[in-house]
N, C-alpha and C positions, 0 to 999 in steps of 0.2 A: 245391440246395446242401446238403451235410451239415454242420450247425453243430456237432453233438455226436455223437461216435462211441460205440459200445458200450463201457461201462466194463469194466475187468478184473473178473471174477466173484469178488470177494474172499469173499463169503459161502460159495461152493462151496469155495474153497481152504481157508478156515478150517474148514468142516465136515469136509472130508477129513482135515485135521490132527487134529480132535477125535476122529473115529472111529479114526484110526491110534493115538492115545494112550489110548483107552478100552479097558479089558479087555473081552473078549467076554462075560465073566460079569457085567458091570455091568448093572443092571436097565433102563437106558435105552439100551443099545447098539443093540438092534434098531430102536428109534425113531429114533436118530441116523443109522443106516445108511439107513433109509427116507428121511429128510430129504435125505441126500446124493443118492439116486436121483432124488427129485423135483426138487431144485435143479439137478442135472445135466441133466435133461430140459428144464427151463426155459431153461437157458443154451443148449442146442442149438437150441431153438425161436427164441430171440432172435437167434442167429447167422443162422438161416434168414431171419428177418425183415429183418435188416441187409442180407443179400445181395440181397434184392429191390430195395432202393434203390441198391445198387451197380451192378446190371445194367441197370436201366431208366432211360430218359431221360424226364423229365416237362417238359411245355411250360410256359412262363410262369415268373415269378419265384416261387420256393418255397424253403422252408427245412425241414430235417429234423433232429429231435432224437431220439437214442436214449437210453434209460435215464435219463429226466428225473425228478428229484426236486424237488418243490415243496411249499409250504405255503400254505394259505389258511385256511379254517375247520378244516382238519385236514391232516396230512401225507399226501402221496400220491405214487405212483411211476407213470410212464407208460412202457411198453415202447418205443413210437415215436410221435412227434408230427409230423404234416405240416402246415405252416403256409403259407398263401398269401393273396392278397387276397380269396379266396372263403371263407376260414374256417380253422378248426383241426380236424384229424382225428386222433383218438386211435385207435391200433391196439394191442390187447392180445393177446399170443400165449398160446395154451393148448396145450401139447404133452402131450395126454392121449390115450394109445392106447386102442384098443378101440371097441366099439359104444356110441354115446351116446344116452341117453334123457332127456328133460326131463319130470319129473312135473308135472301140472297144479296139484296142490294144494300143492306145496312149491317154494321157491326153491333147488332143488338140481339137480345133474347126476348121473345114474347111469351109471357106466361098467361094461361087461361085457367081460371078456377072453376069448380063445379057450378058455382052460382052465376057464371057468365062474366065475372069481372076479368078484365084484361089489363095486364101491367107490362111495362117494358123495362128491361135492364140492359146494362152494358154486356156484350157478349163475353163469356168467360175466357174465350181465346185471347182477347185483348190483354187482360190481366196476366194470363199465363205466359204469353209471349213476352210481355214487358218484364215480368219477373225472371224469366229465363235469360233474357238479354242482360238484365242488371246483375244476375248471378254470374254469368259468363264474364262480364266486365270486372266483377269483384275478384274472380279467380285470376283474370289476366293481370290485374294490378299487382297481384302477389306472385306472378310468374308461375302459376299453377295451371297445368294442362289437364283438364278433366272434362269428359263429355257431360252435357246437361240434358236430361229428359224431363218430361212433365205431363201431367194429366189432371183433369178436373173430376172430382168425386161428387156424385149425387147420392143422397142417402136412401132413396126409395127404389128398389128394383122394379116395382110395378109402374114406375113413371113412364109416360109416353113422350117420345122425342120425334120431331118431324124435321126433315131437311137439315140433318146435322152437318157440321163443317168437316171437311176432309182433314184440315189441319188441327182439329181439336180431338184429343183422346179423352173419351168419357168413360168413367169406371163407376161401378157400384162397390160398396165396401168389401164384399166377399171376393171381388175380382182383383183387389189390390195385391194379395200374395202371389197370384198367378202372373200378373203384370210384372212384378218385381223379379220373380224367378226367371222369366223370359229374358229380362235385361241381364240377369246374373249369368246367363249362358254366353254372353259376349266375352271376347278375350279381355283380360285385365288391361287397364290403361294407367294404373298406378301400382307401385309396389307398396309393401307394408309401411315403409318409412314415410313415403310421400302421403299415404292415407292418414297417418298419424299427424302429419303437418297440417293437412286440410282440416282435420277435426279440431286441432288446437287453435288454428286461425279462426275457424267459425265460432268456437266457444269464446275466444277473446274479443271478437268483434261485435258480438251481440250486445244490444242495448235495449232494455225494457222500454216499451212504448208508454209514454206518460201523456194521457189526454187532458190532464187537469191544468187549470181550472176550466170546467165546462162552460161557464158563463162566457168566458173569453172565446173558447173554441166555437161556440154556436152563436156568438154575438147577441147574447141576452143580458140585459142590464141586471146586476144583482138586486136592484130595488124591486124587481118583478117577483122576487122569491118571497114566499111566506117565511117569516122568521119565527123563532120560538123553539121550544123543546117538544118533540113529537111524542104523542101517546099512541102506542101500538094498539092499545085496547079499544079505543074509540076513533082512531084515525083523525086526530085533531092536533093542533099545536098549542094546547092550553095548559101545559105542565108548568108548575111553579116550584121553586126550591122549598123543601120542608126538611125537618130534622132527619128523616129516614131516607132522604134523597130527593125525589121529585114526585109531586102529587098532581093529578089531573083535576082541574076545576070542573071539567065537564062530566066525567064519569067516576071520579074518586079513585082511580087506579093509582098504585104507587110503584115506582121503578127507581131503584137505587143508582142505576147506570145510564139513565136516559140521556144525560148530557154527552155521553161518548159519541152517539150517532150524530148529534147536533154539531159537535166540533168537527167530526169527520166530514159531514156535509159541507161545512164552511171551507175546509181545505180542498175538497173535490170540486166545489162549485164556484166559490167566490175568489179565493186568493191563496197562495202558498204560505203566506205569513199573516199573523194576526197580533194585535195588541190587546191588552186587557179590556180597553174600552170597546174594541170591535166585538169581543166575546160577550160583554155585558149587553150590547145592543142586539146581538144576534140571538142570545139566549133569554133576553128580557129579565136580566138580573141586575139589581142596583148595587150590590156589594162588591167593591173592588177586591176585598180580602177573600171572599168566597170564591171568586173566579180565579184568583191567584192560587188558592189551595187546590182547586180542580185541575188547573193546568199543571201544577207541580206533581199532583198525584198520578197524572198520566205520563209523566217523564217526557214531555214534548221538548225537544231541543230549543234553546233560546239564546239570544244575544242581547247585550245592553243591560242597563241597570234601571231599577225602579220604574218610573212612568214611561221611560223610553224603551222598555224591554219588548222585544219581538219574539214570538214563538213561530217557528217555521217547520214545515213538513214536506219533504220531497216524496217520491214514490215509495221508497223503502219505508219511510216513517208512516205513510198512509197505510201501507200493507200491515205494519205492526199494529197500528191502532185498530184496523179492521179485524185482525185476528184476535187481539185482546178483547174487543167488543163481543165477538162471537163466543169466546171462552167465558167471559163474564156473564153473558145471558144464559149460557147452558149450564152454569154451575148453580 
């Protein structure tokens, strides 16, 4: 049974917005673009991991958590957690292309691409052992006794690995069901009541990861961002308010809902709260009343009155605005 599904990849959505608003001449543009590629690859890998549990039937009572965020002696995130009366199994996805080599003298992974490019990453065994330790601490804090297992999943069965670590279990997606079935052959360590307690505690303790605002996260000054309302038709920030919504000065395109993405960008990149004057500056709009109508129409929570009013959006509100924007553009 899947208890928690894969979360919306807000870090990726935010990073894409950040790169879209950064000038290519910005000294950290290339770094942020690389972060987008890495995060996008991670999201693809996690989707593949989710599909394994959607396709295969596992015997016995079991529960699956995707994208689980917990805290014990430290904060930690688990790509997928399989829990049964036999124990808890952490699965961490590593969507790293190329030939993989594990140096003996360093806790690193060396990746070589077909074009000869060589990159180094932290060895997955470090993250896996850290997460296993933190999860064991988490169970211990709640007086729960349950064995913890773990493996790293690479998506490509044709991938070449050299000098793999003895303490690192590596799986390909189709090997996951076999690995879990072998663990299920172990004698039970929990009864049905204790298992329900574990599942309840995990569900209650999870907190969605909030990476926003990204300018603060990545130490980029908001003044470095391109402001204005984005035109998807010609990839520019020249849209101005017109009677039918927004019109692009550059290509003439019209979009009734273009302000939604701009406001979402502000919450994801700049700050969790905004005043009317902040919106006017960011959207390049002079009218106080027009901005007030826009904010009211989007039902963004606010506090205060008149000129001192603040509109704020936490992660749940950002999710709603993102979903509303997708619905609005598809209709």
